[in-house]
N, CA, C, O and the ligand as a Tripos MOL2 file, in Angstrom:
@<TRIPOS>MOLECULE
protein
  305   303    77     0     0
PROTEIN
NO_CHARGES

@<TRIPOS>ATOM
      1 N        -112.4280   27.0330   60.4510 N.3       1 MET1
      2 CA       -112.3210   25.8710   61.2810 C.3       1 MET1
      3 C        -113.5460   25.1060   61.4230 C.2       1 MET1
      4 O        -114.5350   25.8050   61.6430 O.2       1 MET1
      5 N        -113.7380   23.8740   61.3570 N.am      2 THR2
      6 CA       -115.0010   23.1460   61.3860 C.3       2 THR2
      7 C        -115.3980   22.9650   62.8810 C.2       2 THR2
      8 O        -114.5390   22.9350   63.7620 O.2       2 THR2
      9 N        -116.5660   22.8610   63.1040 N.am      3 ALA3
     10 CA       -117.0180   22.7350   64.5600 C.3       3 ALA3
     11 C        -116.7910   21.3480   64.9650 C.2       3 ALA3
     12 O        -116.9560   20.4280   64.1630 O.2       3 ALA3
     13 N        -116.3740   21.1330   66.3230 N.am      4 ARG4
     14 CA       -116.1070   19.8830   66.8310 C.3       4 ARG4
     15 C        -117.6040   19.3300   67.0810 C.2       4 ARG4
     16 O        -118.5850   20.0010   67.4040 O.2       4 ARG4
     17 N        -117.5340   17.9330   66.8490 N.am      5 ILE5
     18 CA       -118.8070   17.1410   67.1280 C.3       5 ILE5
     19 C        -118.7140   16.5580   68.5270 C.2       5 ILE5
     20 O        -117.6880   16.0230   68.9450 O.2       5 ILE5
     21 N        -119.8250   16.6850   69.2290 N.am      6 CYS6
     22 CA       -119.7800   16.2660   70.6120 C.3       6 CYS6
     23 C        -119.7070   14.7530   70.6450 C.2       6 CYS6
     24 O        -120.5090   14.0570   70.0220 O.2       6 CYS6
     25 N        -118.6900   14.2440   71.4160 N.am      7 PRO7
     26 CA       -118.6270   12.5810   71.4280 C.3       7 PRO7
     27 C        -119.6550   11.9330   72.2220 C.2       7 PRO7
     28 O        -119.7780   10.7090   72.2150 O.2       7 PRO7
     29 N        -120.4380   12.7430   72.9430 N.am      8 TYR8
     30 CA       -121.4870   12.1990   73.7920 C.3       8 TYR8
     31 C        -122.8360   11.9380   72.9320 C.2       8 TYR8
     32 O        -123.4310   10.8610   72.9010 O.2       8 TYR8
     33 N        -123.2080   13.0980   72.2480 N.am      9 CYS9
     34 CA       -124.4320   13.1240   71.5040 C.3       9 CYS9
     35 C        -124.3130   13.3010   70.0790 C.2       9 CYS9
     36 O        -125.3050   13.2590   69.3520 O.2       9 CYS9
     37 N        -123.0610   13.5110   69.6140 N.am     10 ASN10
     38 CA       -122.9020   13.7410   68.0290 C.3      10 ASN10
     39 C        -123.3980   14.9400   67.5750 C.2      10 ASN10
     40 O        -123.3950   15.0770   66.3520 O.2      10 ASN10
     41 N        -123.8770   15.9550   68.3260 N.am     11 GLU11
     42 CA       -124.3260   17.2000   67.9400 C.3      11 GLU11
     43 C        -123.1220   18.2030   67.7080 C.2      11 GLU11
     44 O        -122.0290   17.9370   68.2070 O.2      11 GLU11
     45 N        -123.2920   19.2630   67.0170 N.am     12 LYS12
     46 CA       -122.2650   20.2660   66.7420 C.3      12 LYS12
     47 C        -122.0810   20.9340   68.0490 C.2      12 LYS12
     48 O        -123.0310   21.1860   68.7910 O.2      12 LYS12
     49 N        -120.7620   21.2390   68.3430 N.am     13 MET13
     50 CA       -120.4600   21.9770   69.5010 C.3      13 MET13
     51 C        -120.2030   23.3730   69.3030 C.2      13 MET13
     52 O        -119.7580   23.7110   68.2060 O.2      13 MET13
     53 N        -120.4210   24.2890   70.2340 N.am     14 GLN14
     54 CA       -120.1790   25.6880   69.9800 C.3      14 GLN14
     55 C        -118.7330   25.9580   70.4910 C.2      14 GLN14
     56 O        -118.3240   25.5690   71.5850 O.2      14 GLN14
     57 N        -117.9760   26.6900   69.5560 N.am     15 ARG15
     58 CA       -116.5450   27.0140   69.8830 C.3      15 ARG15
     59 C        -116.6010   28.3160   70.7320 C.2      15 ARG15
     60 O        -117.3750   29.2390   70.4780 O.2      15 ARG15
     61 N        -115.7100   28.3110   71.7670 N.am     16 GLY16
     62 CA       -115.6080   29.3810   72.6550 C.3      16 GLY16
     63 C        -114.4060   29.3790   73.4940 C.2      16 GLY16
     64 O        -113.4640   28.6590   73.1620 O.2      16 GLY16
     65 N        -114.3350   30.1120   74.5520 N.am     17 TYR17
     66 CA       -113.0840   30.0700   75.4230 C.3      17 TYR17
     67 C        -113.5190   30.2490   76.8090 C.2      17 TYR17
     68 O        -114.6360   30.6860   77.0860 O.2      17 TYR17
     69 N        -112.6020   29.8980   77.7220 N.am     18 ILE18
     70 CA       -112.7480   30.0560   79.1150 C.3      18 ILE18
     71 C        -111.6230   30.9320   79.5610 C.2      18 ILE18
     72 O        -110.4610   30.6570   79.2630 O.2      18 ILE18
     73 N        -111.9620   32.0360   80.3080 N.am     19 SER19
     74 CA       -110.8560   32.9210   80.7580 C.3      19 SER19
     75 C        -110.8380   33.2340   82.1140 C.2      19 SER19
     76 O        -111.8530   32.9770   82.7620 O.2      19 SER19
     77 N        -109.6730   33.8470   82.7870 N.am     20 ALA20
     78 CA       -109.7230   34.1730   84.1180 C.3      20 ALA20
     79 C        -108.5690   35.1580   84.3450 C.2      20 ALA20
     80 O        -107.6630   35.2830   83.5210 O.2      20 ALA20
     81 N        -108.6290   35.8170   85.4310 N.am     21 GLN21
     82 CA       -107.5030   36.8840   85.7020 C.3      21 GLN21
     83 C        -106.2170   36.2320   86.2890 C.2      21 GLN21
     84 O        -105.2230   36.9100   86.5500 O.2      21 GLN21
     85 N        -106.2760   34.9280   86.4790 N.am     22 ASN22
     86 CA       -105.1110   34.1160   87.0520 C.3      22 ASN22
     87 C        -104.9420   32.8870   86.2570 C.2      22 ASN22
     88 O        -105.4230   32.8230   85.1260 O.2      22 ASN22
     89 N        -104.2160   31.7980   86.8370 N.am     23 ARG23
     90 CA       -104.1570   30.6660   86.1380 C.3      23 ARG23
     91 C        -105.3500   29.7640   86.2530 C.2      23 ARG23
     92 O        -105.9730   29.7800   87.3140 O.2      23 ARG23
     93 N        -105.7350   28.9790   85.2780 N.am     24 LEU24
     94 CA       -106.7480   28.0590   85.2930 C.3      24 LEU24
     95 C        -106.1210   26.5570   85.4350 C.2      24 LEU24
     96 O        -105.2750   26.1570   84.6350 O.2      24 LEU24
     97 N        -106.5240   25.8870   86.3420 N.am     25 CYS25
     98 CA       -106.0370   24.5650   86.5820 C.3      25 CYS25
     99 C        -107.0120   23.4920   86.7720 C.2      25 CYS25
    100 O        -108.0880   23.6590   87.3470 O.2      25 CYS25
    101 N        -106.5740   22.2900   86.2300 N.am     26 TRP26
    102 CA       -107.4800   21.0830   86.7060 C.3      26 TRP26
    103 C        -106.5360   20.3900   87.6630 C.2      26 TRP26
    104 O        -105.3430   20.2460   87.3980 O.2      26 TRP26
    105 N        -107.1400   19.9320   88.8680 N.am     27 THR27
    106 CA       -106.4370   19.2470   89.8750 C.3      27 THR27
    107 C        -107.1060   18.0150   90.1800 C.2      27 THR27
    108 O        -108.3330   17.9900   90.2760 O.2      27 THR27
    109 N        -106.3430   16.9060   90.3540 N.am     28 PRO28
    110 CA       -107.0380   15.6580   90.8510 C.3      28 PRO28
    111 C        -107.9150   15.8380   92.0720 C.2      28 PRO28
    112 O        -107.6070   16.5870   92.9990 O.2      28 PRO28
    113 N        -109.0750   15.0810   92.0250 N.am     29 GLU29
    114 CA       -109.8090   15.0920   93.3290 C.3      29 GLU29
    115 C        -109.0910   14.6160   94.5730 C.2      29 GLU29
    116 O        -108.3920   13.6040   94.5520 O.2      29 GLU29
    117 N        -109.2800   15.4040   95.7340 N.am     30 GLY30
    118 CA       -108.5530   15.0730   96.9270 C.3      30 GLY30
    119 C        -107.1720   15.8220   97.0840 C.2      30 GLY30
    120 O        -106.5230   15.8120   98.1310 O.2      30 GLY30
    121 N        -106.8210   16.4250   96.0090 N.am     31 GLU31
    122 CA       -105.5020   17.2450   96.1240 C.3      31 GLU31
    123 C        -105.7190   18.6720   96.1150 C.2      31 GLU31
    124 O        -106.6530   19.1570   95.4770 O.2      31 GLU31
    125 N        -104.8470   19.4300   96.8400 N.am     32 THR32
    126 CA       -104.9900   20.8070   96.8290 C.3      32 THR32
    127 C        -104.5220   21.4890   95.5880 C.2      32 THR32
    128 O        -103.5500   21.0470   94.9750 O.2      32 THR32
    129 N        -105.2260   22.6380   95.1570 N.am     33 ASP33
    130 CA       -104.7290   23.2990   94.0170 C.3      33 ASP33
    131 C        -103.9170   24.5770   94.4810 C.2      33 ASP33
    132 O        -103.6880   25.5270   93.7330 O.2      33 ASP33
    133 N        -103.5470   24.4990   95.6740 N.am     34 ARG34
    134 CA       -102.6940   25.6580   96.1790 C.3      34 ARG34
    135 C        -101.3400   25.1670   96.8690 C.2      34 ARG34
    136 O        -101.2560   24.1230   97.5160 O.2      34 ARG34
    137 N        -100.3080   26.0490   96.6480 N.am     35 GLY35
    138 CA        -99.0770   25.6840   97.1650 C.3      35 GLY35
    139 C         -98.6430   26.8350   98.1370 C.2      35 GLY35
    140 O         -99.4970   27.5440   98.6700 O.2      35 GLY35
    141 N         -97.4350   26.9910   98.3370 N.am     36 SER36
    142 CA        -96.9060   27.9880   99.3050 C.3      36 SER36
    143 C         -97.0510   29.3860   98.8720 C.2      36 SER36
    144 O         -97.1240   30.2970   99.6970 O.2      36 SER36
    145 N         -97.0990   29.6070   97.4360 N.am     37 THR37
    146 CA        -97.2380   30.9150   96.9650 C.3      37 THR37
    147 C         -98.3920   30.9760   96.0300 C.2      37 THR37
    148 O         -98.9670   29.9340   95.7170 O.2      37 THR37
    149 N         -98.7880   32.1890   95.5370 N.am     38 LEU38
    150 CA        -99.9260   32.3420   94.6340 C.3      38 LEU38
    151 C         -99.6630   31.5700   93.2820 C.2      38 LEU38
    152 O        -100.6090   31.1160   92.6370 O.2      38 LEU38
    153 N         -98.4280   31.4400   92.8920 N.am     39 TRP39
    154 CA        -98.0200   30.9510   91.6750 C.3      39 TRP39
    155 C         -97.7290   29.4120   91.6450 C.2      39 TRP39
    156 O         -97.6540   28.7610   90.6030 O.2      39 TRP39
    157 N         -97.5780   28.9190   92.8710 N.am     40 SER40
    158 CA        -97.2170   27.4140   92.9210 C.3      40 SER40
    159 C         -98.5270   26.6390   92.7850 C.2      40 SER40
    160 O         -99.6350   27.1690   92.8620 O.2      40 SER40
    161 N         -98.3030   25.3250   92.5740 N.am     41 LYS41
    162 CA        -99.5060   24.5160   92.2530 C.3      41 LYS41
    163 C         -99.1080   23.0050   92.6200 C.2      41 LYS41
    164 O         -97.9670   22.6050   92.8540 O.2      41 LYS41
    165 N        -100.2240   22.2920   92.6200 N.am     42 SER42
    166 CA        -99.8720   20.8890   92.9450 C.3      42 SER42
    167 C         -99.1300   20.2180   91.7010 C.2      42 SER42
    168 O         -99.4280   20.5490   90.5530 O.2      42 SER42
    169 N         -98.1680   19.2770   91.9700 N.am     43 PRO43
    170 CA        -97.4220   18.7690   90.7900 C.3      43 PRO43
    171 C         -98.3660   17.9890   89.9040 C.2      43 PRO43
    172 O         -98.0020   17.7900   88.7450 O.2      43 PRO43
    173 N         -99.4210   17.5670   90.2700 N.am     44 ASN44
    174 CA       -100.3590   16.8110   89.4530 C.3      44 ASN44
    175 C        -101.4450   17.7180   88.7710 C.2      44 ASN44
    176 O        -102.2880   17.2080   88.0320 O.2      44 ASN44
    177 N        -101.4200   18.9360   89.0000 N.am     45 SER45
    178 CA       -102.3650   19.8150   88.3710 C.3      45 SER45
    179 C        -102.0130   19.9750   86.9950 C.2      45 SER45
    180 O        -100.8310   20.0500   86.6570 O.2      45 SER45
    181 N        -103.0060   20.0350   86.1360 N.am     46 ILE46
    182 CA       -102.8250   20.4340   84.6430 C.3      46 ILE46
    183 C        -103.2690   21.9170   84.4830 C.2      46 ILE46
    184 O        -104.3900   22.2920   84.8280 O.2      46 ILE46
    185 N        -102.3210   22.7480   83.9350 N.am     47 VAL47
    186 CA       -102.5730   24.1410   83.7040 C.3      47 VAL47
    187 C        -103.4180   24.1790   82.4020 C.2      47 VAL47
    188 O        -103.0350   23.6480   81.3600 O.2      47 VAL47
    189 N        -104.4680   24.7730   82.5200 N.am     48 LEU48
    190 CA       -105.4060   24.9090   81.2510 C.3      48 LEU48
    191 C        -105.1180   26.1510   80.6420 C.2      48 LEU48
    192 O        -105.2730   26.2340   79.4240 O.2      48 LEU48
    193 N        -104.7150   27.1520   81.2990 N.am     49 ALA49
    194 CA       -104.3640   28.5150   80.7800 C.3      49 ALA49
    195 C        -103.3980   29.2590   81.7480 C.2      49 ALA49
    196 O        -103.5430   29.1200   82.9630 O.2      49 ALA49
    197 N        -102.4910   29.9850   81.2720 N.am     50 GLU50
    198 CA       -101.5350   30.6730   82.1370 C.3      50 GLU50
    199 C        -101.7320   32.0630   82.0080 C.2      50 GLU50
    200 O        -101.8990   32.5770   80.9020 O.2      50 GLU50
    201 N        -101.7230   32.8100   83.2220 N.am     51 TYR51
    202 CA       -101.7660   34.2810   83.0920 C.3      51 TYR51
    203 C        -100.5230   34.7150   82.3770 C.2      51 TYR51
    204 O         -99.4630   34.1390   82.6200 O.2      51 TYR51
    205 N        -100.5840   35.6560   81.5460 N.am     52 TYR52
    206 CA        -99.3490   36.1720   80.8000 C.3      52 TYR52
    207 C         -99.2410   37.5740   80.6650 C.2      52 TYR52
    208 O        -100.0590   38.1900   79.9820 O.2      52 TYR52
    209 N         -98.3070   38.1410   81.2500 N.am     53 LEU53
    210 CA        -98.1080   39.6540   81.3580 C.3      53 LEU53
    211 C         -99.4600   40.3230   81.6520 C.2      53 LEU53
    212 O        -100.0660   40.0250   82.6810 O.2      53 LEU53
    213 N         -99.9370   41.1950   80.8010 N.am     54 LEU54
    214 CA       -101.2230   41.8150   81.2100 C.3      54 LEU54
    215 C        -102.5490   41.2180   80.6210 C.2      54 LEU54
    216 O        -103.6150   41.8270   80.7080 O.2      54 LEU54
    217 N        -102.4250   39.9840   80.0120 N.am     55 ALA55
    218 CA       -103.5520   39.4560   79.4910 C.3      55 ALA55
    219 C        -104.1640   38.4520   80.4290 C.2      55 ALA55
    220 O        -103.4200   37.8710   81.2190 O.2      55 ALA55
    221 N        -105.4130   38.2050   80.4120 N.am     56 ALA56
    222 CA       -106.0630   37.3110   81.2680 C.3      56 ALA56
    223 C        -105.6970   35.7910   80.8190 C.2      56 ALA56
    224 O        -105.3670   35.5640   79.6550 O.2      56 ALA56
    225 N        -105.7640   34.8430   81.7180 N.am     57 ALA57
    226 CA       -105.6790   33.4720   81.3280 C.3      57 ALA57
    227 C        -106.7890   33.0540   80.5340 C.2      57 ALA57
    228 O        -107.9210   33.3180   80.9390 O.2      57 ALA57
    229 N        -106.6200   32.4270   79.4390 N.am     58 LYS58
    230 CA       -107.6120   32.1090   78.4450 C.3      58 LYS58
    231 C        -107.2350   30.8730   77.7030 C.2      58 LYS58
    232 O        -106.0830   30.7090   77.3020 O.2      58 LYS58
    233 N        -108.3030   29.8900   77.4870 N.am     59 VAL59
    234 CA       -108.1670   28.6790   76.8100 C.3      59 VAL59
    235 C        -109.3660   28.4640   75.9660 C.2      59 VAL59
    236 O        -110.4870   28.7540   76.3850 O.2      59 VAL59
    237 N        -109.1530   27.9390   74.7320 N.am     60 ASP60
    238 CA       -110.2710   27.5590   73.7600 C.3      60 ASP60
    239 C        -111.0540   26.5370   74.3560 C.2      60 ASP60
    240 O        -110.4590   25.6780   75.0060 O.2      60 ASP60
    241 N        -112.3670   26.4810   74.2390 N.am     61 ALA61
    242 CA       -113.1950   25.4160   74.8320 C.3      61 ALA61
    243 C        -114.4020   25.3100   73.9190 C.2      61 ALA61
    244 O        -114.9770   26.3060   73.4800 O.2      61 ALA61
    245 N        -114.7680   24.0400   73.6460 N.am     62 ASP62
    246 CA       -115.9950   23.6540   72.8810 C.3      62 ASP62
    247 C        -117.1810   23.3520   73.7560 C.2      62 ASP62
    248 O        -117.0080   22.5710   74.6920 O.2      62 ASP62
    249 N        -118.2810   23.8450   73.5680 N.am     63 TYR63
    250 CA       -119.5150   23.6830   74.4500 C.3      63 TYR63
    251 C        -120.4710   22.9070   73.8310 C.2      63 TYR63
    252 O        -120.6570   23.1900   72.6470 O.2      63 TYR63
    253 N        -121.1810   21.9420   74.3260 N.am     64 CYS64
    254 CA       -122.3400   21.2230   73.8550 C.3      64 CYS64
    255 C        -123.4670   21.6470   74.6560 C.2      64 CYS64
    256 O        -123.5420   21.4070   75.8610 O.2      64 CYS64
    257 N        -124.4850   22.3770   73.8900 N.am     65 GLU65
    258 CA       -125.6030   22.8650   74.5760 C.3      65 GLU65
    259 C        -126.5180   21.8100   74.9380 C.2      65 GLU65
    260 O        -127.1230   21.9130   76.0050 O.2      65 GLU65
    261 N        -126.7200   20.7050   74.1160 N.am     66 SER66
    262 CA       -127.7010   19.6490   74.3910 C.3      66 SER66
    263 C        -127.2890   18.7520   75.5840 C.2      66 SER66
    264 O        -128.1720   18.3010   76.3130 O.2      66 SER66
    265 N        -126.0220   18.4830   75.8060 N.am     67 CYS67
    266 CA       -125.6960   17.6610   76.9600 C.3      67 CYS67
    267 C        -124.8570   18.4080   78.0450 C.2      67 CYS67
    268 O        -124.4010   17.7800   79.0010 O.2      67 CYS67
    269 N        -124.6490   19.7790   77.8940 N.am     68 GLY68
    270 CA       -123.9910   20.4890   79.0280 C.3      68 GLY68
    271 C        -122.6330   20.1140   79.2070 C.2      68 GLY68
    272 O        -122.1840   20.1300   80.3530 O.2      68 GLY68
    273 N        -121.8380   19.7470   78.1650 N.am     69 LYS69
    274 CA       -120.3420   19.4430   78.3160 C.3      69 LYS69
    275 C        -119.5760   20.5330   77.6210 C.2      69 LYS69
    276 O        -119.9710   21.2080   76.6700 O.2      69 LYS69
    277 N        -118.2960   20.6100   78.3070 N.am     70 ILE70
    278 CA       -117.3100   21.5440   77.6360 C.3      70 ILE70
    279 C        -116.1280   20.6850   77.5270 C.2      70 ILE70
    280 O        -115.7840   19.9100   78.4180 O.2      70 ILE70
    281 N        -115.4550   20.8560   76.3070 N.am     71 ILE71
    282 CA       -114.1080   19.9790   76.0360 C.3      71 ILE71
    283 C        -113.1050   20.9910   75.8570 C.2      71 ILE71
    284 O        -113.3470   21.9910   75.1820 O.2      71 ILE71
    285 N        -111.9650   20.7960   76.4300 N.am     72 ILE72
    286 CA       -110.8080   21.7170   76.4730 C.3      72 ILE72
    287 C        -109.6250   20.9640   75.8310 C.2      72 ILE72
    288 O        -109.3950   19.8410   76.2820 O.2      72 ILE72
    289 N        -108.8670   21.4200   74.8680 N.am     73 ASP73
    290 CA       -107.6500   20.8040   74.5530 C.3      73 ASP73
    291 C        -106.5070   21.3530   75.3690 C.2      73 ASP73
    292 O        -106.3260   22.5680   75.4500 O.2      73 ASP73
    293 N        -105.7220   20.4590   75.9830 N.am     74 ILE74
    294 CA       -104.4480   20.8800   76.6450 C.3      74 ILE74
    295 C        -103.3470   21.0440   75.7030 C.2      74 ILE74
    296 O        -102.8850   20.0840   75.0870 O.2      74 ILE74
    297 N        -102.8490   22.4220   75.5560 N.am     75 SER75
    298 CA       -101.8690   22.6170   74.6560 C.3      75 SER75
    299 C        -100.4420   22.5340   75.3360 C.2      75 SER75
    300 O        -100.2790   22.8610   76.5110 O.2      75 SER75
    301 N         -99.4820   22.1050   74.5730 N.am     76 GLY76
    302 CA        -98.1050   22.0400   75.0890 C.3      76 GLY76
    303 C         -97.9370   21.2220   76.3820 C.2      76 GLY76
    304 O         -96.8250   21.1040   76.8980 O.2      76 GLY76
    305 ZN       -123.3690   16.6510   73.3250 Zn       77 ZN77
@<TRIPOS>BOND
     1     1     2 1
     2     2     3 1
     3     3     4 2
     4     3     5 am
     5     5     6 1
     6     6     7 1
     7     7     8 2
     8     7     9 am
     9     9    10 1
    10    10    11 1
    11    11    12 2
    12    11    13 am
    13    13    14 1
    14    14    15 1
    15    15    16 2
    16    15    17 am
    17    17    18 1
    18    18    19 1
    19    19    20 2
    20    19    21 am
    21    21    22 1
    22    22    23 1
    23    23    24 2
    24    23    25 am
    25    25    26 1
    26    26    27 1
    27    27    28 2
    28    27    29 am
    29    29    30 1
    30    30    31 1
    31    31    32 2
    32    31    33 am
    33    33    34 1
    34    34    35 1
    35    35    36 2
    36    35    37 am
    37    37    38 1
    38    38    39 1
    39    39    40 2
    40    39    41 am
    41    41    42 1
    42    42    43 1
    43    43    44 2
    44    43    45 am
    45    45    46 1
    46    46    47 1
    47    47    48 2
    48    47    49 am
    49    49    50 1
    50    50    51 1
    51    51    52 2
    52    51    53 am
    53    53    54 1
    54    54    55 1
    55    55    56 2
    56    55    57 am
    57    57    58 1
    58    58    59 1
    59    59    60 2
    60    59    61 am
    61    61    62 1
    62    62    63 1
    63    63    64 2
    64    63    65 am
    65    65    66 1
    66    66    67 1
    67    67    68 2
    68    67    69 am
    69    69    70 1
    70    70    71 1
    71    71    72 2
    72    71    73 am
    73    73    74 1
    74    74    75 1
    75    75    76 2
    76    75    77 am
    77    77    78 1
    78    78    79 1
    79    79    80 2
    80    79    81 am
    81    81    82 1
    82    82    83 1
    83    83    84 2
    84    83    85 am
    85    85    86 1
    86    86    87 1
    87    87    88 2
    88    87    89 am
    89    89    90 1
    90    90    91 1
    91    91    92 2
    92    91    93 am
    93    93    94 1
    94    94    95 1
    95    95    96 2
    96    95    97 am
    97    97    98 1
    98    98    99 1
    99    99   100 2
   100    99   101 am
   101   101   102 1
   102   102   103 1
   103   103   104 2
   104   103   105 am
   105   105   106 1
   106   106   107 1
   107   107   108 2
   108   107   109 am
   109   109   110 1
   110   110   111 1
   111   111   112 2
   112   111   113 am
   113   113   114 1
   114   114   115 1
   115   115   116 2
   116   115   117 am
   117   117   118 1
   118   118   119 1
   119   119   120 2
   120   119   121 am
   121   121   122 1
   122   122   123 1
   123   123   124 2
   124   123   125 am
   125   125   126 1
   126   126   127 1
   127   127   128 2
   128   127   129 am
   129   129   130 1
   130   130   131 1
   131   131   132 2
   132   131   133 am
   133   133   134 1
   134   134   135 1
   135   135   136 2
   136   135   137 am
   137   137   138 1
   138   138   139 1
   139   139   140 2
   140   139   141 am
   141   141   142 1
   142   142   143 1
   143   143   144 2
   144   143   145 am
   145   145   146 1
   146   146   147 1
   147   147   148 2
   148   147   149 am
   149   149   150 1
   150   150   151 1
   151   151   152 2
   152   151   153 am
   153   153   154 1
   154   154   155 1
   155   155   156 2
   156   155   157 am
   157   157   158 1
   158   158   159 1
   159   159   160 2
   160   159   161 am
   161   161   162 1
   162   162   163 1
   163   163   164 2
   164   163   165 am
   165   165   166 1
   166   166   167 1
   167   167   168 2
   168   167   169 am
   169   169   170 1
   170   170   171 1
   171   171   172 2
   172   171   173 am
   173   173   174 1
   174   174   175 1
   175   175   176 2
   176   175   177 am
   177   177   178 1
   178   178   179 1
   179   179   180 2
   180   179   181 am
   181   181   182 1
   182   182   183 1
   183   183   184 2
   184   183   185 am
   185   185   186 1
   186   186   187 1
   187   187   188 2
   188   187   189 am
   189   189   190 1
   190   190   191 1
   191   191   192 2
   192   191   193 am
   193   193   194 1
   194   194   195 1
   195   195   196 2
   196   195   197 am
   197   197   198 1
   198   198   199 1
   199   199   200 2
   200   199   201 am
   201   201   202 1
   202   202   203 1
   203   203   204 2
   204   203   205 am
   205   205   206 1
   206   206   207 1
   207   207   208 2
   208   207   209 am
   209   209   210 1
   210   210   211 1
   211   211   212 2
   212   211   213 am
   213   213   214 1
   214   214   215 1
   215   215   216 2
   216   215   217 am
   217   217   218 1
   218   218   219 1
   219   219   220 2
   220   219   221 am
   221   221   222 1
   222   222   223 1
   223   223   224 2
   224   223   225 am
   225   225   226 1
   226   226   227 1
   227   227   228 2
   228   227   229 am
   229   229   230 1
   230   230   231 1
   231   231   232 2
   232   231   233 am
   233   233   234 1
   234   234   235 1
   235   235   236 2
   236   235   237 am
   237   237   238 1
   238   238   239 1
   239   239   240 2
   240   239   241 am
   241   241   242 1
   242   242   243 1
   243   243   244 2
   244   243   245 am
   245   245   246 1
   246   246   247 1
   247   247   248 2
   248   247   249 am
   249   249   250 1
   250   250   251 1
   251   251   252 2
   252   251   253 am
   253   253   254 1
   254   254   255 1
   255   255   256 2
   256   255   257 am
   257   257   258 1
   258   258   259 1
   259   259   260 2
   260   259   261 am
   261   261   262 1
   262   262   263 1
   263   263   264 2
   264   263   265 am
   265   265   266 1
   266   266   267 1
   267   267   268 2
   268   267   269 am
   269   269   270 1
   270   270   271 1
   271   271   272 2
   272   271   273 am
   273   273   274 1
   274   274   275 1
   275   275   276 2
   276   275   277 am
   277   277   278 1
   278   278   279 1
   279   279   280 2
   280   279   281 am
   281   281   282 1
   282   282   283 1
   283   283   284 2
   284   283   285 am
   285   285   286 1
   286   286   287 1
   287   287   288 2
   288   287   289 am
   289   289   290 1
   290   290   291 1
   291   291   292 2
   292   291   293 am
   293   293   294 1
   294   294   295 1
   295   295   296 2
   296   295   297 am
   297   297   298 1
   298   298   299 1
   299   299   300 2
   300   299   301 am
   301   301   302 1
   302   302   303 1
   303   303   304 2
@<TRIPOS>SUBSTRUCTURE
     1 MET1         2 RESIDUE 1 A MET
     2 THR2         6 RESIDUE 1 A THR
     3 ALA3        10 RESIDUE 1 A ALA
     4 ARG4        14 RESIDUE 1 A ARG
     5 ILE5        18 RESIDUE 1 A ILE
     6 CYS6        22 RESIDUE 1 A CYS
     7 PRO7        26 RESIDUE 1 A PRO
     8 TYR8        30 RESIDUE 1 A TYR
     9 CYS9        34 RESIDUE 1 A CYS
    10 ASN10       38 RESIDUE 1 A ASN
    11 GLU11       42 RESIDUE 1 A GLU
    12 LYS12       46 RESIDUE 1 A LYS
    13 MET13       50 RESIDUE 1 A MET
    14 GLN14       54 RESIDUE 1 A GLN
    15 ARG15       58 RESIDUE 1 A ARG
    16 GLY16       62 RESIDUE 1 A GLY
    17 TYR17       66 RESIDUE 1 A TYR
    18 ILE18       70 RESIDUE 1 A ILE
    19 SER19       74 RESIDUE 1 A SER
    20 ALA20       78 RESIDUE 1 A ALA
    21 GLN21       82 RESIDUE 1 A GLN
    22 ASN22       86 RESIDUE 1 A ASN
    23 ARG23       90 RESIDUE 1 A ARG
    24 LEU24       94 RESIDUE 1 A LEU
    25 CYS25       98 RESIDUE 1 A CYS
    26 TRP26      102 RESIDUE 1 A TRP
    27 THR27      106 RESIDUE 1 A THR
    28 PRO28      110 RESIDUE 1 A PRO
    29 GLU29      114 RESIDUE 1 A GLU
    30 GLY30      118 RESIDUE 1 A GLY
    31 GLU31      122 RESIDUE 1 A GLU
    32 THR32      126 RESIDUE 1 A THR
    33 ASP33      130 RESIDUE 1 A ASP
    34 ARG34      134 RESIDUE 1 A ARG
    35 GLY35      138 RESIDUE 1 A GLY
    36 SER36      142 RESIDUE 1 A SER
    37 THR37      146 RESIDUE 1 A THR
    38 LEU38      150 RESIDUE 1 A LEU
    39 TRP39      154 RESIDUE 1 A TRP
    40 SER40      158 RESIDUE 1 A SER
    41 LYS41      162 RESIDUE 1 A LYS
    42 SER42      166 RESIDUE 1 A SER
    43 PRO43      170 RESIDUE 1 A PRO
    44 ASN44      174 RESIDUE 1 A ASN
    45 SER45      178 RESIDUE 1 A SER
    46 ILE46      182 RESIDUE 1 A ILE
    47 VAL47      186 RESIDUE 1 A VAL
    48 LEU48      190 RESIDUE 1 A LEU
    49 ALA49      194 RESIDUE 1 A ALA
    50 GLU50      198 RESIDUE 1 A GLU
    51 TYR51      202 RESIDUE 1 A TYR
    52 TYR52      206 RESIDUE 1 A TYR
    53 LEU53      210 RESIDUE 1 A LEU
    54 LEU54      214 RESIDUE 1 A LEU
    55 ALA55      218 RESIDUE 1 A ALA
    56 ALA56      222 RESIDUE 1 A ALA
    57 ALA57      226 RESIDUE 1 A ALA
    58 LYS58      230 RESIDUE 1 A LYS
    59 VAL59      234 RESIDUE 1 A VAL
    60 ASP60      238 RESIDUE 1 A ASP
    61 ALA61      242 RESIDUE 1 A ALA
    62 ASP62      246 RESIDUE 1 A ASP
    63 TYR63      250 RESIDUE 1 A TYR
    64 CYS64      254 RESIDUE 1 A CYS
    65 GLU65      258 RESIDUE 1 A GLU
    66 SER66      262 RESIDUE 1 A SER
    67 CYS67      266 RESIDUE 1 A CYS
    68 GLY68      270 RESIDUE 1 A GLY
    69 LYS69      274 RESIDUE 1 A LYS
    70 ILE70      278 RESIDUE 1 A ILE
    71 ILE71      282 RESIDUE 1 A ILE
    72 ILE72      286 RESIDUE 1 A ILE
    73 ASP73      290 RESIDUE 1 A ASP
    74 ILE74      294 RESIDUE 1 A ILE
    75 SER75      298 RESIDUE 1 A SER
    76 GLY76      302 RESIDUE 1 A GLY
    77 ZN77       305 GROUP 0 **** ****
């Protein structure tokens, strides 16, 4: 797989991933990322990675060292 080029500075980005022991979500500013249960979420949240059975939540992410940006593709 070829490295992604940073759209900000056109340098090569480093491929990696972000993981957690629960769900990773992006939530719009001003909205809560919590619902009535541990597994509920705001309807406007975008799930970046879902906890699945015994594996940690994990999503591929490209990192640009020179401008300190991370880009994540939202799958499905
Ligand atoms: Zn960059």
